[in-house]
C-alpha positions in Angstrom: -0.1 -0.1 -0.1 1.3 3.4 -0.7 -0.3 6.9 -0.5 -1.8 8.1 -4.0 0.9 11.1 -3.9 3.6 8.6 -4.1 2.4 6.9 -7.3 4.5 7.5 -10.3 4.6 6.8 -13.9 5.4 3.2 -14.8 3.9 1.8 -11.5 1.1 -0.7 -11.6 -1.7 -0.3 -9.3 -4.7 -2.4 -8.3 -7.9 -0.2 -8.7 -11.6 -1.6 -9.0 -10.4 -5.2 -8.8 -8.2 -4.6 -12.0 -4.5 -3.9 -12.6 -3.6 -0.5 -14.3 -0.4 0.7 -15.6 0.1 4.4 -14.6 0.7 6.7 -17.7 0.9 10.0 -16.0 0.5 11.8 -12.6 -0.3 15.4 -11.8 -0.7 16.9 -8.3 -3.0 19.8 -8.1 -3.4 22.0 -5.1 -6.7 23.5 -4.4 -7.6 26.0 -1.8 -10.1 24.5 0.7 -10.1 21.0 -0.2 -6.4 20.6 -0.2 -4.4 18.7 -2.8 -5.2 15.8 -5.1 -3.6 13.6 -7.6 -5.0 13.1 -11.0 -3.7 9.5 -12.3 -4.2 8.8 -15.9 -3.9 5.0 -16.4 -4.4 2.1 -18.8 -6.2 -1.1 -18.0 -3.8 -4.2 -18.4 -6.9 -6.1 -19.3 -8.7 -4.5 -22.2 -6.0 -1.5 -22.6 -8.6 1.4 -22.3 -7.4 4.5 -20.5 -9.0 6.3 -17.7 -8.2 9.4 -15.6 -9.0 9.3 -11.8 -8.7 11.6 -9.2 -7.4 10.5 -5.7 -6.8 12.7 -2.6 -3.0 12.7 -1.9 -3.5 11.0 1.5 -5.6 8.3 0.2 -4.0 4.8 -0.1 -3.6 2.9 -3.4 -2.4 -0.6 -3.9 0.9 -0.7 -5.8 1.5 -4.1 -7.2 5.0 -5.5 -7.4 6.6 -5.7 -10.9 9.5 -8.0 -11.6 12.0 -6.8 -14.1 14.0 -9.3 -16.1 16.7 -8.6 -18.4 16.1 -10.5 -21.7 17.5 -10.6 -25.2 15.4 -10.1 -28.4 15.7 -13.2 -30.5 13.4 -12.9 -33.6 10.2 -11.8 -34.9 7.6 -14.4 -35.3 4.2 -14.3 -37.3 2.3 -13.0 -34.2 4.8 -11.0 -32.1 8.2 -10.7 -31.0 10.4 -13.3 -29.2 12.7 -12.6 -26.3 15.0 -14.9 -24.2 16.1 -14.7 -20.6 19.8 -15.5 -20.9 20.2 -17.2 -17.4 17.4 -19.7 -17.6 16.9 -20.0 -21.4 13.2 -19.3 -20.8 11.5 -17.6 -23.8 8.5 -15.2 -24.1 6.7 -14.3 -27.0 5.3 -10.6 -26.8 2.4 -9.3 -28.9 2.7 -6.5 -31.5 1.0 -4.0 -29.5 3.2 -4.4 -26.4 6.6 -4.1 -28.4 5.3 -1.3 -30.9 6.7 1.6 -28.9 10.3 0.4 -28.8 10.2 -2.0 -32.1 12.1 0.8 -34.3 15.1 0.6 -31.9 15.0 -3.3 -31.6 18.1 -5.2 -33.2 18.8 -9.0 -33.0 20.4 -9.8 -29.6 19.3 -6.4 -28.4 18.9 -6.4 -24.3 15.5 -5.1 -22.9 14.0 -4.9 -19.5 10.6 -6.8 -19.5 8.2 -5.9 -16.6 6.2 -9.0 -15.1 3.1 -8.7 -12.8 1.5 -11.6 -11.6 2.7 -13.8 -14.4 2.0 -11.4 -17.4 4.1 -9.0 -19.2 3.4 -5.3 -18.3 6.4 -3.3 -19.9 9.1 -3.4 -22.3 11.9 -0.8 -21.8 15.3 -0.2 -23.7 18.3 1.2 -22.6 18.3 5.2 -23.1 20.5 4.8 -26.1 21.2 1.9 -28.7 23.8 1.1 -31.4 22.4 0.4 -35.0 24.0 0.0 -38.2 23.3 2.4 -41.3 22.1 0.4 -44.2 21.1 3.0 -46.5 22.1 6.9 -46.9 23.4 9.1 -49.5 27.1 9.8 -50.1 28.6 12.9 -48.3 28.7 15.9 -50.7 32.1 17.7 -50.8 32.0 21.0 -48.9 29.0 19.9 -46.7 31.2 18.9 -43.8 32.0 22.4 -42.8 28.4 23.1 -41.8 25.6 21.4 -39.8 24.2 19.7 -42.8 22.3 16.5 -42.0 20.9 13.7 -44.1 18.4 10.9 -43.9 20.0 7.4 -42.9 18.0 4.1 -42.8 19.1 1.9 -40.0 19.0 -1.9 -39.9 15.7 -1.9 -38.0 14.0 0.1 -40.8 14.1 3.3 -38.5 15.2 6.5 -40.5 17.2 9.3 -38.5 18.9 12.5 -39.4 22.8 12.0 -39.4 25.7 14.3 -40.2 26.8 14.4 -44.0 29.9 12.4 -43.0 28.2 9.2 -41.8 28.2 6.6 -44.5 26.6 3.1 -44.9 28.1 0.3 -42.8 28.9 2.5 -39.9 27.4 1.9 -36.5 25.5 5.0 -34.9 24.2 5.5 -31.2 20.6 6.6 -31.3 18.4 7.9 -28.4 15.5 5.6 -27.7 13.2 8.3 -26.1 13.5 10.7 -28.9 14.8 9.0 -31.9 17.7 11.4 -32.2 21.2 10.5 -33.5 23.7 11.0 -30.8 26.9 10.1 -32.3 29.1 7.3 -33.7 29.4 4.2 -31.9 
């Protein structure tokens, strides 16, 4: 149990006899009535989103989420297959669960998979990943002195803007939160 004011984005809570993933929280202070927390959350059962108000002193049941480090193996017909390296246990995740991180997911990439009561509730990648450039235009002479960027397609199909001196076959570091080029790897 925790106070509603302690609930944060990414927590899983029990509300109305169901499990909910917290998407966002906002604390609002109102004069006479005191503070309240507005929690935007998504049902883990049917994926619908609700916004609920709690008093900051109200108790909310936070549910334990076990995080496992897993490696991405391959894409199957219905989803993505991950394996826990220590035990060899494999888990297949559906398209909707992996979709937010799929553009940054290369083979053998490490991911943090969150399990709650035997089911997967989250997939997270490190803040940056290293991907190979598979397609980009050659550098134009004279463009190296300015901040000229060009589109580059990476091994996962993601297209990012890179400096003119980056060529095909090079490995680059990409921010998984924003999709921005961070530098050569």
